[in-house]
C-alpha positions in Angstrom: 0.1 37.7 8.8 -2.1 34.7 9.5 -2.4 32.9 6.2 -4.6 29.8 5.7 -2.5 26.7 4.8 -4.4 26.0 1.6 -3.8 29.5 0.3 -0.2 28.6 -0.2 -1.0 25.6 -2.5 -0.4 27.5 -5.7 3.3 28.2 -4.9 4.0 25.0 -3.0 1.0 22.7 -3.1 2.7 19.8 -1.3 3.6 21.9 1.8 0.2 23.6 1.7 -1.7 20.4 1.7 0.6 18.8 4.4 0.1 21.8 6.7 -3.7 21.4 6.4 -3.4 17.9 7.8 -3.3 16.9 11.5 -0.5 14.8 12.7 -2.9 12.1 14.0 -4.7 12.0 10.7 -1.4 11.4 8.8 -0.4 8.7 11.2 -3.7 6.9 10.8 -3.6 7.4 7.0 0.0 6.4 6.2 1.3 4.6 9.3 3.0 5.4 12.6 6.5 4.6 11.1 6.3 6.9 8.1 8.7 9.9 8.0 7.8 13.4 7.0 9.7 12.8 3.8 7.6 9.8 3.0 4.4 11.8 3.7 5.7 14.6 1.5 6.3 12.1 -1.3 2.8 10.6 -1.0 1.2 14.0 -1.3 3.5 15.2 -4.1 3.0 12.0 -6.1 -0.8 12.3 -5.6 -0.7 15.8 -7.0 1.4 14.7 -9.9 -0.8 11.7 -10.6 -3.9 13.9 -10.7 -2.3 16.4 -13.0 -1.1 13.7 -15.4 -4.5 12.0 -15.4 -6.3 15.2 -16.2 -3.9 16.1 -19.0 -4.1 12.6 -20.6 -7.9 12.5 -20.3 -8.0 15.9 -22.1 -5.4 15.1 -24.8 -5.9 11.4 -25.5 -8.6 9.6 -23.5 -8.7 5.8 -23.9 -11.4 4.1 -25.8 -13.5 1.5 -24.1 -11.6 -1.6 -25.1 -9.3 -3.3 -22.6 -6.1 -2.9 -24.6 -6.7 0.9 -25.0 -7.3 1.2 -21.3 -4.2 -0.8 -20.4 -2.0 1.4 -22.8 -3.6 4.5 -21.3 -2.8 3.4 -17.7 0.8 2.3 -18.6 1.5 5.7 -20.3 -0.1 7.5 -17.3 2.0 5.7 -14.8 5.2 6.1 -16.8 4.6 9.9 -17.2 3.7 10.2 -13.5 6.9 8.3 -12.5 9.0 10.5 -14.7 7.6 13.7 -13.4 7.8 12.5 -9.8 11.5 11.5 -10.4 12.3 14.9 -11.7 10.5 16.7 -8.9 12.2 14.7 -6.2 15.6 14.5 -7.8 15.4 10.7 -8.1 16.3 8.3 -10.8 13.3 6.9 -12.7 14.1 3.5 -11.2 14.0 4.9 -7.6 10.7 6.8 -8.4 9.2 3.6 -9.9 10.3 1.6 -6.8 8.6 4.1 -4.5 5.4 4.3 -6.5 5.5 0.6 -7.3 5.1 -0.4 -3.7 1.4 -1.5 -3.4 0.8 0.1 0.0 2.3 3.4 -1.2 0.4 3.4 -4.5 -2.8 2.8 -2.5 -2.0 5.8 -0.3 -1.2 8.0 -3.4 -4.5 7.0 -5.1 -6.5 7.5 -2.0 -5.0 11.0 -1.4 -5.6 11.8 -5.0 -9.3 11.1 -4.5 -9.3 13.2 -1.4 -7.7 16.1 -3.4 -10.3 15.7 -6.1 -13.1 15.9 -3.6 -11.5 18.9 -2.0 -11.1 20.6 -5.4 -14.8 20.0 -6.2 -15.7 21.7 -2.9 -12.9 23.8 -1.4 -15.0 24.6 1.6 -14.6 20.9 2.7 -11.8 20.5 5.3 -8.9 18.5 3.8 -8.0 16.8 7.1 -11.6 15.7 7.6 -11.8 14.3 4.0 -8.6 12.3 4.6 -9.9 11.1 8.0 -13.1 10.0 6.3 -11.3 8.2 3.5 -9.2 6.3 6.1 -12.4 5.4 8.0 -14.0 4.1 4.8 -11.1 1.9 3.7 -12.6 -1.3 5.1 -16.0 -0.7 3.3 -14.2 0.2 0.0 -12.1 -3.0 0.3 -15.2 -5.1 0.9 -17.0 -3.6 -2.2 -13.9 -3.9 -4.3 -13.6 -7.6 -3.4 -17.4 -8.1 -4.0 -17.3 -6.5 -7.5 -14.0 -8.1 -8.6 -15.2 -11.6 -7.6 -17.8 -11.6 -10.3 
């Protein structure tokens, strides 16, 4: 039975998404030195973050004032950390440490965006989307710096 990797995502989304990615793409995206466990945690936390974001936007979206947005983001991160800790069998502190690392958090958010794009158009190849995101990092960083500098 030759099953497509993404068809398994309902039962085990993390494994399904990882199996859809080429080794070289993952090395370029997350580093040569990252273990398969680290990669799995990046993908798992991206899935959790996306799920928590959708849920919170449905149930209690922030208003446009900065304080409301800050509260929304803090609650979002706290719930994502708690769910990630439970799913990985970690303490909340260990999960917060993993997700609090700036580089890791960037990888999680980037892969979450890749998943969003893939969910909008499932015919797009997940590996190609991640490869493209990695290729566009420099341009995104330049624009982010431009817009944040006022």
